[in-house]
PDB file as gemmi writes it, atoms N, CA and C in Angstrom:
CRYST1    1.000    1.000    1.000  90.00  90.00  90.00 P 1                      
ATOM      1  N   UNK A   1     -31.987  -7.612 -26.920  1.00  0.00           N  
ATOM      2  CA  UNK A   1     -32.721  -6.810 -27.326  1.00  0.00           C  
ATOM      3  C   UNK A   1     -33.059  -6.089 -25.837  1.00  0.00           C  
ATOM      4  N   UNK A   2     -32.422  -6.856 -24.465  1.00  0.00           N  
ATOM      5  CA  UNK A   2     -32.778  -6.583 -23.388  1.00  0.00           C  
ATOM      6  C   UNK A   2     -31.160  -6.136 -22.997  1.00  0.00           C  
ATOM      7  N   UNK A   3     -30.500  -5.803 -23.874  1.00  0.00           N  
ATOM      8  CA  UNK A   3     -29.292  -4.816 -23.190  1.00  0.00           C  
ATOM      9  C   UNK A   3     -29.385  -3.978 -24.178  1.00  0.00           C  
ATOM     10  N   UNK A   4     -29.732  -4.559 -25.055  1.00  0.00           N  
ATOM     11  CA  UNK A   4     -29.519  -2.460 -25.885  1.00  0.00           C  
ATOM     12  C   UNK A   4     -31.259  -1.912 -25.072  1.00  0.00           C  
ATOM     13  N   UNK A   5     -32.123  -2.036 -24.038  1.00  0.00           N  
ATOM     14  CA  UNK A   5     -32.761  -1.723 -23.229  1.00  0.00           C  
ATOM     15  C   UNK A   5     -32.438  -0.904 -21.885  1.00  0.00           C  
ATOM     16  N   UNK A   6     -31.223  -2.315 -21.633  1.00  0.00           N  
ATOM     17  CA  UNK A   6     -31.188  -1.497 -20.331  1.00  0.00           C  
ATOM     18  C   UNK A   6     -29.604  -0.759 -20.759  1.00  0.00           C  
ATOM     19  N   UNK A   7     -28.884  -0.697 -21.379  1.00  0.00           N  
ATOM     20  CA  UNK A   7     -28.251   0.949 -21.883  1.00  0.00           C  
ATOM     21  C   UNK A   7     -29.095   2.086 -22.326  1.00  0.00           C  
ATOM     22  N   UNK A   8     -30.179   1.986 -22.869  1.00  0.00           N  
ATOM     23  CA  UNK A   8     -30.979   2.840 -23.125  1.00  0.00           C  
ATOM     24  C   UNK A   8     -30.996   4.053 -21.391  1.00  0.00           C  
ATOM     25  N   UNK A   9     -31.591   2.507 -20.464  1.00  0.00           N  
ATOM     26  CA  UNK A   9     -31.755   3.348 -19.848  1.00  0.00           C  
ATOM     27  C   UNK A   9     -30.657   4.099 -19.994  1.00  0.00           C  
ATOM     28  N   UNK A  10     -29.200   3.041 -18.884  1.00  0.00           N  
ATOM     29  CA  UNK A  10     -28.301   3.285 -18.884  1.00  0.00           C  
ATOM     30  C   UNK A  10     -27.924   5.040 -18.671  1.00  0.00           C  
ATOM     31  N   UNK A  11     -28.604   5.027 -20.426  1.00  0.00           N  
ATOM     32  CA  UNK A  11     -28.297   6.062 -21.236  1.00  0.00           C  
ATOM     33  C   UNK A  11     -28.557   7.721 -21.108  1.00  0.00           C  
ATOM     34  N   UNK A  12     -29.728   7.306 -19.939  1.00  0.00           N  
ATOM     35  CA  UNK A  12     -30.690   8.881 -19.782  1.00  0.00           C  
ATOM     36  C   UNK A  12     -30.525   8.093 -19.175  1.00  0.00           C  
ATOM     37  N   UNK A  13     -30.597   8.076 -18.151  1.00  0.00           N  
ATOM     38  CA  UNK A  13     -29.516   8.371 -15.800  1.00  0.00           C  
ATOM     39  C   UNK A  13     -28.315   9.312 -16.503  1.00  0.00           C  
ATOM     40  N   UNK A  14     -27.448   8.667 -17.034  1.00  0.00           N  
ATOM     41  CA  UNK A  14     -26.386   9.706 -17.624  1.00  0.00           C  
ATOM     42  C   UNK A  14     -26.340  10.563 -17.755  1.00  0.00           C  
ATOM     43  N   UNK A  15     -27.576  11.170 -18.385  1.00  0.00           N  
ATOM     44  CA  UNK A  15     -28.046  12.558 -18.903  1.00  0.00           C  
ATOM     45  C   UNK A  15     -28.334  12.939 -18.593  1.00  0.00           C  
ATOM     46  N   UNK A  16     -29.072  12.800 -17.772  1.00  0.00           N  
ATOM     47  CA  UNK A  16     -30.228  14.104 -16.444  1.00  0.00           C  
ATOM     48  C   UNK A  16     -28.698  13.692 -15.505  1.00  0.00           C  
ATOM     49  N   UNK A  17     -28.120  12.789 -15.138  1.00  0.00           N  
ATOM     50  CA  UNK A  17     -26.977  13.552 -13.917  1.00  0.00           C  
ATOM     51  C   UNK A  17     -25.451  14.192 -14.868  1.00  0.00           C  
ATOM     52  N   UNK A  18     -25.719  14.619 -16.377  1.00  0.00           N  
ATOM     53  CA  UNK A  18     -24.162  15.120 -16.329  1.00  0.00           C  
ATOM     54  C   UNK A  18     -25.449  17.094 -16.877  1.00  0.00           C  
ATOM     55  N   UNK A  19     -26.734  16.029 -16.880  1.00  0.00           N  
ATOM     56  CA  UNK A  19     -27.052  17.280 -17.276  1.00  0.00           C  
ATOM     57  C   UNK A  19     -27.674  17.967 -15.311  1.00  0.00           C  
ATOM     58  N   UNK A  20     -27.896  17.941 -14.266  1.00  0.00           N  
ATOM     59  CA  UNK A  20     -27.321  18.216 -13.398  1.00  0.00           C  
ATOM     60  C   UNK A  20     -26.799  19.063 -13.008  1.00  0.00           C  
ATOM     61  N   UNK A  21     -25.225  17.891 -13.071  1.00  0.00           N  
ATOM     62  CA  UNK A  21     -24.200  18.932 -12.597  1.00  0.00           C  
ATOM     63  C   UNK A  21     -23.556  19.717 -13.063  1.00  0.00           C  
ATOM     64  N   UNK A  22     -23.847  20.123 -14.508  1.00  0.00           N  
ATOM     65  CA  UNK A  22     -24.059  21.306 -15.196  1.00  0.00           C  
ATOM     66  C   UNK A  22     -23.850  22.571 -14.851  1.00  0.00           C  
ATOM     67  N   UNK A  23     -25.373  22.615 -14.008  1.00  0.00           N  
ATOM     68  CA  UNK A  23     -26.043  24.063 -13.613  1.00  0.00           C  
ATOM     69  C   UNK A  23     -25.694  23.824 -12.947  1.00  0.00           C  
ATOM     70  N   UNK A  24     -24.856  22.438 -11.768  1.00  0.00           N  
ATOM     71  CA  UNK A  24     -24.898  22.752 -10.506  1.00  0.00           C  
ATOM     72  C   UNK A  24     -23.270  23.847 -10.454  1.00  0.00           C  
ATOM     73  N   UNK A  25     -22.146  24.093 -11.136  1.00  0.00           N  
ATOM     74  CA  UNK A  25     -21.061  24.003 -11.937  1.00  0.00           C  
ATOM     75  C   UNK A  25     -21.733  25.423 -11.335  1.00  0.00           C  
ATOM     76  N   UNK A  26     -20.597  26.317 -10.960  1.00  0.00           N  
ATOM     77  CA  UNK A  26     -20.186  27.683 -11.880  1.00  0.00           C  
ATOM     78  C   UNK A  26     -19.712  28.560 -12.816  1.00  0.00           C  
ATOM     79  N   UNK A  27     -20.208  29.336 -12.510  1.00  0.00           N  
ATOM     80  CA  UNK A  27     -19.336  30.358 -13.602  1.00  0.00           C  
ATOM     81  C   UNK A  27     -17.439  30.174 -13.277  1.00  0.00           C  
ATOM     82  N   UNK A  28     -16.943  30.698 -14.394  1.00  0.00           N  
ATOM     83  CA  UNK A  28     -15.855  30.175 -14.521  1.00  0.00           C  
ATOM     84  C   UNK A  28     -14.909  31.647 -14.686  1.00  0.00           C  
ATOM     85  N   UNK A  29     -15.942  32.649 -14.476  1.00  0.00           N  
ATOM     86  CA  UNK A  29     -15.563  34.332 -14.930  1.00  0.00           C  
ATOM     87  C   UNK A  29     -15.433  34.010 -13.060  1.00  0.00           C  
ATOM     88  N   UNK A  30     -13.752  35.464 -12.776  1.00  0.00           N  
ATOM     89  CA  UNK A  30     -14.093  35.434 -11.528  1.00  0.00           C  
ATOM     90  C   UNK A  30     -14.143  37.290 -11.398  1.00  0.00           C  
ATOM     91  N   UNK A  31     -14.150  38.684 -12.402  1.00  0.00           N  
ATOM     92  CA  UNK A  31     -14.480  39.581 -12.053  1.00  0.00           C  
ATOM     93  C   UNK A  31     -12.977  40.080 -11.606  1.00  0.00           C  
ATOM     94  N   UNK A  32     -14.025  41.583 -11.185  1.00  0.00           N  
ATOM     95  CA  UNK A  32     -11.798  42.129 -10.759  1.00  0.00           C  
ATOM     96  C   UNK A  32     -11.812  41.501  -9.929  1.00  0.00           C  
ATOM     97  N   UNK A  33     -11.973  39.957  -9.699  1.00  0.00           N  
ATOM     98  CA  UNK A  33     -10.914  40.060  -8.190  1.00  0.00           C  
ATOM     99  C   UNK A  33      -9.681  39.080  -9.114  1.00  0.00           C  
ATOM    100  N   UNK A  34      -9.984  39.012 -10.110  1.00  0.00           N  
ATOM    101  CA  UNK A  34      -8.777  38.494 -10.700  1.00  0.00           C  
ATOM    102  C   UNK A  34      -7.708  39.963 -11.354  1.00  0.00           C  
ATOM    103  N   UNK A  35      -7.664  41.032 -11.115  1.00  0.00           N  
ATOM    104  CA  UNK A  35      -7.101  41.873 -11.278  1.00  0.00           C  
ATOM    105  C   UNK A  35      -6.559  42.249 -10.672  1.00  0.00           C  
ATOM    106  N   UNK A  36      -6.380  42.283  -9.261  1.00  0.00           N  
ATOM    107  CA  UNK A  36      -6.237  42.720  -7.925  1.00  0.00           C  
ATOM    108  C   UNK A  36      -5.361  40.964  -6.822  1.00  0.00           C  
ATOM    109  N   UNK A  37      -5.920  39.765  -7.736  1.00  0.00           N  
ATOM    110  CA  UNK A  37      -5.528  38.818  -6.877  1.00  0.00           C  
ATOM    111  C   UNK A  37      -5.872  38.098  -6.624  1.00  0.00           C  
ATOM    112  N   UNK A  38      -6.974  38.161  -5.522  1.00  0.00           N  
ATOM    113  CA  UNK A  38      -7.662  38.434  -4.577  1.00  0.00           C  
ATOM    114  C   UNK A  38      -8.616  36.785  -4.600  1.00  0.00           C  
ATOM    115  N   UNK A  39      -7.889  35.648  -6.494  1.00  0.00           N  
ATOM    116  CA  UNK A  39      -8.681  34.892  -6.393  1.00  0.00           C  
ATOM    117  C   UNK A  39      -7.389  33.705  -5.997  1.00  0.00           C  
ATOM    118  N   UNK A  40      -7.178  34.358  -5.736  1.00  0.00           N  
ATOM    119  CA  UNK A  40      -5.367  33.356  -5.426  1.00  0.00           C  
ATOM    120  C   UNK A  40      -5.937  33.684  -3.592  1.00  0.00           C  
ATOM    121  N   UNK A  41      -6.362  32.074  -3.121  1.00  0.00           N  
ATOM    122  CA  UNK A  41      -7.437  32.681  -1.453  1.00  0.00           C  
ATOM    123  C   UNK A  41      -6.779  30.670  -1.526  1.00  0.00           C  
ATOM    124  N   UNK A  42      -6.897  30.706  -0.123  1.00  0.00           N  
ATOM    125  CA  UNK A  42      -6.732  29.066   0.259  1.00  0.00           C  
ATOM    126  C   UNK A  42      -7.324  27.934  -1.045  1.00  0.00           C  
ATOM    127  N   UNK A  43      -8.384  28.695  -1.200  1.00  0.00           N  
ATOM    128  CA  UNK A  43     -10.393  28.027  -2.016  1.00  0.00           C  
ATOM    129  C   UNK A  43      -9.875  27.932  -3.904  1.00  0.00           C  
ATOM    130  N   UNK A  44      -9.053  29.029  -3.750  1.00  0.00           N  
ATOM    131  CA  UNK A  44      -8.646  28.643  -5.227  1.00  0.00           C  
ATOM    132  C   UNK A  44      -8.307  28.100  -6.263  1.00  0.00           C  
ATOM    133  N   UNK A  45      -6.785  27.809  -4.542  1.00  0.00           N  
ATOM    134  CA  UNK A  45      -5.387  26.690  -4.574  1.00  0.00           C  
ATOM    135  C   UNK A  45      -6.119  25.868  -4.301  1.00  0.00           C  
ATOM    136  N   UNK A  46      -6.255  25.254  -3.387  1.00  0.00           N  
ATOM    137  CA  UNK A  46      -7.431  23.747  -3.479  1.00  0.00           C  
ATOM    138  C   UNK A  46      -8.667  23.270  -3.783  1.00  0.00           C  
ATOM    139  N   UNK A  47      -9.305  23.687  -5.226  1.00  0.00           N  
ATOM    140  CA  UNK A  47     -10.268  23.942  -5.702  1.00  0.00           C  
ATOM    141  C   UNK A  47      -9.825  22.280  -6.287  1.00  0.00           C  
ATOM    142  N   UNK A  48      -9.147  21.335  -5.901  1.00  0.00           N  
ATOM    143  CA  UNK A  48      -9.207  19.948  -6.480  1.00  0.00           C  
ATOM    144  C   UNK A  48      -9.974  18.712  -4.870  1.00  0.00           C  
ATOM    145  N   UNK A  49      -9.785  19.946  -4.419  1.00  0.00           N  
ATOM    146  CA  UNK A  49      -9.560  18.755  -2.643  1.00  0.00           C  
ATOM    147  C   UNK A  49     -11.724  19.298  -2.586  1.00  0.00           C  
ATOM    148  N   UNK A  50     -12.086  20.141  -3.388  1.00  0.00           N  
ATOM    149  CA  UNK A  50     -12.793  20.860  -3.009  1.00  0.00           C  
ATOM    150  C   UNK A  50     -14.748  19.980  -3.697  1.00  0.00           C  
ATOM    151  N   UNK A  51     -15.588  20.733  -2.907  1.00  0.00           N  
ATOM    152  CA  UNK A  51     -17.249  20.300  -3.800  1.00  0.00           C  
ATOM    153  C   UNK A  51     -17.219  20.335  -5.319  1.00  0.00           C  
ATOM    154  N   UNK A  52     -17.023  21.889  -5.412  1.00  0.00           N  
ATOM    155  CA  UNK A  52     -16.569  21.969  -6.721  1.00  0.00           C  
ATOM    156  C   UNK A  52     -15.655  21.416  -7.987  1.00  0.00           C  
ATOM    157  N   UNK A  53     -14.054  21.089  -7.360  1.00  0.00           N  
ATOM    158  CA  UNK A  53     -13.067  19.802  -7.794  1.00  0.00           C  
ATOM    159  C   UNK A  53     -14.345  18.720  -7.823  1.00  0.00           C  
ATOM    160  N   UNK A  54     -14.696  18.054  -7.164  1.00  0.00           N  
ATOM    161  CA  UNK A  54     -15.661  17.272  -7.474  1.00  0.00           C  
ATOM    162  C   UNK A  54     -16.517  16.810  -8.478  1.00  0.00           C  
ATOM    163  N   UNK A  55     -17.138  18.395  -8.392  1.00  0.00           N  
ATOM    164  CA  UNK A  55     -18.190  18.389  -9.022  1.00  0.00           C  
ATOM    165  C   UNK A  55     -17.146  18.581 -10.690  1.00  0.00           C  
ATOM    166  N   UNK A  56     -16.378  18.901 -10.977  1.00  0.00           N  
ATOM    167  CA  UNK A  56     -16.203  18.812 -12.250  1.00  0.00           C  
ATOM    168  C   UNK A  56     -15.274  17.649 -12.217  1.00  0.00           C  
ATOM    169  N   UNK A  57     -14.735  17.125 -11.646  1.00  0.00           N  
ATOM    170  CA  UNK A  57     -14.343  15.470 -12.164  1.00  0.00           C  
ATOM    171  C   UNK A  57     -15.560  14.626 -12.820  1.00  0.00           C  
ATOM    172  N   UNK A  58     -16.054  14.911 -11.474  1.00  0.00           N  
ATOM    173  CA  UNK A  58     -17.648  14.200 -11.930  1.00  0.00           C  
ATOM    174  C   UNK A  58     -18.314  14.110 -13.157  1.00  0.00           C  
ATOM    175  N   UNK A  59     -17.894  15.097 -13.602  1.00  0.00           N  
ATOM    176  CA  UNK A  59     -19.028  15.810 -14.809  1.00  0.00           C  
ATOM    177  C   UNK A  59     -17.366  14.824 -16.107  1.00  0.00           C  
ATOM    178  N   UNK A  60     -16.481  15.003 -15.878  1.00  0.00           N  
ATOM    179  CA  UNK A  60     -15.667  15.062 -16.985  1.00  0.00           C  
ATOM    180  C   UNK A  60     -15.885  12.771 -17.063  1.00  0.00           C  
ATOM    181  N   UNK A  61     -16.303  12.240 -15.884  1.00  0.00           N  
ATOM    182  CA  UNK A  61     -16.669  11.223 -15.707  1.00  0.00           C  
ATOM    183  C   UNK A  61     -17.601  10.631 -16.218  1.00  0.00           C  
ATOM    184  N   UNK A  62     -19.078  11.490 -16.272  1.00  0.00           N  
ATOM    185  CA  UNK A  62     -19.810  11.480 -17.088  1.00  0.00           C  
ATOM    186  C   UNK A  62     -19.814  11.522 -18.425  1.00  0.00           C  
ATOM    187  N   UNK A  63     -19.242  12.307 -18.387  1.00  0.00           N  
ATOM    188  CA  UNK A  63     -19.478  13.492 -20.294  1.00  0.00           C  
ATOM    189  C   UNK A  63     -18.615  11.257 -21.133  1.00  0.00           C  
ATOM    190  N   UNK A  64     -17.804  11.188 -20.440  1.00  0.00           N  
ATOM    191  CA  UNK A  64     -16.883  10.187 -21.579  1.00  0.00           C  
ATOM    192  C   UNK A  64     -18.099   8.989 -21.311  1.00  0.00           C  
ATOM    193  N   UNK A  65     -18.389   8.629 -20.072  1.00  0.00           N  
ATOM    194  CA  UNK A  65     -19.727   7.481 -20.002  1.00  0.00           C  
ATOM    195  C   UNK A  65     -20.658   8.140 -21.084  1.00  0.00           C  
ATOM    196  N   UNK A  66     -21.218   9.520 -21.142  1.00  0.00           N  
ATOM    197  CA  UNK A  66     -21.888   9.673 -22.340  1.00  0.00           C  
ATOM    198  C   UNK A  66     -21.691   9.455 -24.059  1.00  0.00           C  
ATOM    199  N   UNK A  67     -20.320   9.661 -23.735  1.00  0.00           N  
ATOM    200  CA  UNK A  67     -20.107   9.964 -25.234  1.00  0.00           C  
ATOM    201  C   UNK A  67     -20.006   7.898 -24.789  1.00  0.00           C  
ATOM    202  N   UNK A  68     -18.962   7.334 -24.592  1.00  0.00           N  
ATOM    203  CA  UNK A  68     -19.457   5.375 -24.829  1.00  0.00           C  
ATOM    204  C   UNK A  68     -20.852   5.168 -25.664  1.00  0.00           C  
ATOM    205  N   UNK A  69     -21.577   5.317 -24.204  1.00  0.00           N  
ATOM    206  CA  UNK A  69     -22.963   4.997 -24.046  1.00  0.00           C  
ATOM    207  C   UNK A  69     -23.443   5.152 -25.937  1.00  0.00           C  
ATOM    208  N   UNK A  70     -23.404   6.320 -25.932  1.00  0.00           N  
ATOM    209  CA  UNK A  70     -23.732   6.761 -27.264  1.00  0.00           C  
ATOM    210  C   UNK A  70     -23.050   6.129 -28.436  1.00  0.00           C  
ATOM    211  N   UNK A  71     -22.470   5.848 -28.625  1.00  0.00           N  
ATOM    212  CA  UNK A  71     -21.403   4.936 -29.749  1.00  0.00           C  
ATOM    213  C   UNK A  71     -21.996   3.725 -29.558  1.00  0.00           C  
ATOM    214  N   UNK A  72     -21.865   3.059 -28.627  1.00  0.00           N  
ATOM    215  CA  UNK A  72     -22.420   1.956 -27.910  1.00  0.00           C  
ATOM    216  C   UNK A  72     -23.944   1.412 -28.469  1.00  0.00           C  
ATOM    217  N   UNK A  73     -24.526   2.899 -28.695  1.00  0.00           N  
ATOM    218  CA  UNK A  73     -25.986   2.904 -29.167  1.00  0.00           C  
ATOM    219  C   UNK A  73     -26.187   2.628 -30.342  1.00  0.00           C  
ATOM    220  N   UNK A  74     -24.885   3.751 -31.327  1.00  0.00           N  
ATOM    221  CA  UNK A  74     -25.402   4.154 -32.270  1.00  0.00           C  
ATOM    222  C   UNK A  74     -24.438   2.287 -32.689  1.00  0.00           C  
ATOM    223  N   UNK A  75     -23.797   1.460 -33.010  1.00  0.00           N  
ATOM    224  CA  UNK A  75     -23.456   0.956 -33.542  1.00  0.00           C  
ATOM    225  C   UNK A  75     -24.931  -0.474 -33.162  1.00  0.00           C  
ATOM    226  N   UNK A  76     -25.195  -0.438 -32.627  1.00  0.00           N  
ATOM    227  CA  UNK A  76     -26.201  -2.028 -31.551  1.00  0.00           C  
ATOM    228  C   UNK A  76     -27.291  -1.018 -32.398  1.00  0.00           C  
ATOM    229  N   UNK A  77     -27.841  -0.682 -33.452  1.00  0.00           N  
ATOM    230  CA  UNK A  77     -29.577  -0.018 -33.814  1.00  0.00           C  
ATOM    231  C   UNK A  77     -30.363  -1.123 -34.637  1.00  0.00           C  
ATOM    232  N   UNK A  78     -29.710  -2.629 -34.738  1.00  0.00           N  
ATOM    233  CA  UNK A  78     -30.907  -3.799 -35.321  1.00  0.00           C  
ATOM    234  C   UNK A  78     -30.814  -4.664 -35.075  1.00  0.00           C  
TER     235      UNK A  78                                                      
END                                                                             
C-alpha cells in the first residue's frame, strides 16, 4: 500500500510538470517566415541545443513516464 501511495505522488508530480512543460513550449507555426526562407536561421538549425530543444526532450521523457506510471497504477488496483 505504501508503494502505491508513493507511485501516486510521483504520478501527480509528473502530471503537473508535463502540463507546465507543454504550456512553456512555443507553437509550431512559422507564419510567413517559412515562405521566404527566414525560418532557416541559426536558431532554427540548432534547436536541439537550445532551451526549446531541451523542453521538447523533457516533454518526451515525462510523457513516457506518465504512460508507464498510469499502466503501473492501473495494474495495481487492489
